[in-house]
Structure formats: structure tokens, C-alpha cells
C-alpha positions in Angstrom: 106.6 30.5 111.4 106.6 31.4 115.1 104.6 28.4 116.1 106.4 25.8 113.9 109.7 27.4 113.1 111.5 25.6 115.9 110.6 22.3 114.1 112.9 23.5 111.3 115.7 24.7 113.5 114.7 28.4 113.2 115.3 30.8 116.0 111.8 32.0 116.6 112.9 34.5 119.2 114.7 36.5 116.5 112.5 37.1 113.5 112.2 40.0 111.1 109.9 40.7 108.1 110.5 42.5 104.9 109.9 42.6 101.2 109.9 44.5 97.9 107.0 46.1 96.2 103.7 44.6 97.5 105.9 42.5 99.8 106.9 45.7 101.6 103.2 46.5 102.2 102.6 43.0 103.5 105.7 43.2 105.8 104.2 46.3 107.3 100.8 44.5 107.6 102.4 41.5 109.4 104.1 43.7 112.0 101.0 45.8 112.6 98.7 42.8 112.8 101.1 41.3 115.4 101.0 44.5 117.4 97.2 44.5 117.3 97.0 40.8 118.3 99.5 41.2 121.1 101.7 38.6 119.5 105.4 38.5 118.9 106.4 41.6 116.9 109.3 41.2 114.4 112.6 42.8 115.5 112.7 44.9 112.3 110.8 45.7 109.1 112.2 46.4 105.7 110.3 47.6 102.7 111.9 48.2 99.3 110.0 50.3 96.8 106.9 49.3 98.7 103.5 50.8 99.0 101.8 52.1 102.1 98.9 54.2 101.2 96.6 53.0 98.5 94.3 56.0 99.1 96.9 58.5 97.8 95.5 60.1 94.7 97.2 59.3 91.4 97.9 63.1 91.0 100.4 62.7 93.8 102.1 59.6 92.3 104.5 61.4 90.0 107.8 60.4 88.4 110.4 62.4 86.5 110.5 59.3 84.2 108.1 59.4 81.3 107.1 55.7 81.6 107.7 54.6 85.2 107.3 50.9 86.0 104.5 51.6 88.6 102.5 53.7 86.1 99.2 55.4 86.9 97.6 52.7 84.7 99.1 49.9 86.8 97.8 51.7 89.9 94.3 51.8 88.6 94.5 48.1 87.7 95.6 47.3 91.2 92.8 49.2 92.7 90.3 47.7 90.3 91.4 44.1 91.0 93.4 43.7 94.3 91.5 46.4 96.1 88.2 46.0 94.4 85.3 46.8 96.7 87.8 47.7 99.4 88.0 50.8 101.5 91.5 52.0 100.5 91.8 53.9 103.7 91.5 50.7 105.7 94.9 50.0 107.4 95.0 46.5 105.8 95.0 48.1 102.4 96.9 51.2 103.5 99.2 50.4 106.5 100.3 54.0 106.6 96.9 54.8 108.1 97.2 52.3 111.0 96.6 53.9 114.4 99.5 52.1 116.1 102.4 53.0 113.7 104.4 54.3 116.7 104.8 50.7 118.0 106.6 49.5 114.9 110.2 48.1 115.4 113.1 49.7 113.6 112.1 50.1 110.0 114.1 50.4 106.7 112.4 52.2 103.8 114.2 52.1 100.5 112.8 54.1 97.6 113.7 54.9 94.0 114.0 58.3 92.3 111.7 57.3 89.4 109.2 55.2 91.4 105.7 56.7 91.7 105.3 55.0 95.1 108.2 56.9 96.6 105.9 59.8 97.7 103.8 57.6 100.0 106.9 55.9 101.4 108.5 59.3 102.1 105.3 60.3 104.0 105.4 57.1 105.9 109.0 57.6 106.9 108.3 61.1 108.0 105.3 59.9 110.1 107.3 57.1 111.7 110.1 59.4 112.6 107.7 61.9 114.1 106.3 59.1 116.2 109.7 58.0 117.5 110.1 54.8 115.4 113.8 54.2 114.5 113.7 54.7 110.7 116.5 54.3 108.2 115.5 55.6 104.8 117.4 55.9 101.5 116.3 56.9 98.0 118.4 55.5 95.2 119.0 58.0 92.4 118.5 57.1 88.7 116.5 53.9 89.2 112.9 52.8 89.2 110.6 50.3 91.0 112.3 46.9 91.2 115.9 48.2 91.5 117.0 45.3 93.7 116.5 43.0 90.7 117.7 45.2 87.8 120.8 47.0 86.7 122.8 48.7 87.8 124.2 45.9 90.0 125.9 48.5 92.3 122.5 49.9 93.3 121.0 46.4 94.0 124.2 45.5 96.0 123.9 48.7 98.0 120.3 48.0 98.8 120.9 44.4 99.8 123.8 45.6 102.0 121.5 48.1 103.8 118.9 45.3 104.4 121.7 43.1 105.7 122.8 45.9 108.1 119.3 46.3 109.4 119.1 42.5 110.0 122.5 42.3 111.6 121.7 45.2 114.0 118.2 43.7 114.9 119.6 40.2 115.5 122.6 41.6 117.4 120.4 43.7 119.6 118.2 40.7 120.4 121.2 38.7 121.7 122.5 41.4 124.0 122.0 40.7 127.7 119.7 43.2 129.4 121.4 46.1 131.2 121.0 46.6 134.9 120.2 50.1 136.3 123.9 50.7 136.9 124.8 50.2 133.3 126.3 46.6 133.7 124.8 43.5 132.3 122.6 41.1 134.2 123.2 37.4 134.3 120.9 34.6 135.2 121.4 33.1 138.6 
């Protein structure tokens, strides 16, 4: 996208990455791989009911709901297929274990009260905050994994609004002229 986005009229100087569920994990991977490679780092990352630590034991993936969407059975299936023969502590599988988390851009973490993945995302948010990463986090009550695509519509709308706020702030900050040491703006000359 960075190399060829301009061919499509995209502003390759103002890019973000985000996604729901596995897409949230991949969004973290994209930003962290860019950091490792010394490449352009997205201006912001969002993850909605994502996963970040596949090594977390099933005993810690609890839900007050009797049959949560991301059930222990589904977790075992993912590890037996997607993560088969993989070291689940590897940062590509578990981005929460990446050694350079402190270099992430502003990050939005949205979780659901009934989602079994919320525990690992809470731990990630705590770790990022402790490392000085600007983190916005919100847990939506009374919903499960996939809440941006299910009822109640008000919850999905609120989540999408929060994502929009993150993007607006990231893009707005990217267009602000740099400040000089006296607090004024600098201009090209």
C-alpha cells in the first residue's frame, strides 16, 4: 500500500491499520513488523475484540456467558490449525509478547464483556499504558465477540464512532505543522 498507494490517489503519508477479531491481531503485527523493519509505522492502530496472546491458557479465557462466541473449543481449533506447529509465544503469533511494544503509535483497544479474548486485550492495554503508548480502551457491556456486526446497533455505532475518532485524531495530528522551540509553527522557506 505504501509503495503503490499513490498510484490510486491514496495519501501514503497518512496511513493507519486496524481490524476486528483476527484482523486486530494482524493490525498489531503490521505495525510491529514495520517498527522492526524501520519502515513507515502507521499513525494509529485499532483492534476490536482482537487477540494478542495465543499463549494465554484457556483457564484464563473466561466469560460470564455460558456459550461465548470465542469458546474454548474454538480456541483449541485455532491453535490446532492456524497455530499448528507454531511457538505460540512467538510475537508473530502473540504480538503482546513483542519486545518493541513501547514503539507502537496511539492504539485503540475495544473489548466485549462476554468475549473470552478480553482478558488478553486488557493485559495488552495495561502493558502498553505502562510503556507510555497512548492507549484508548473501552469494554462494551452486554455484548460478545463480533459486536461491531451484531445487535444492538447502538453498541456497533458507538464502536465505529470511537474508531472514527482515533482516525480523525491521527490524521489531524499528521497534518499539523511542526512546532518550533518557542511554541509557534514553522513554515517552509
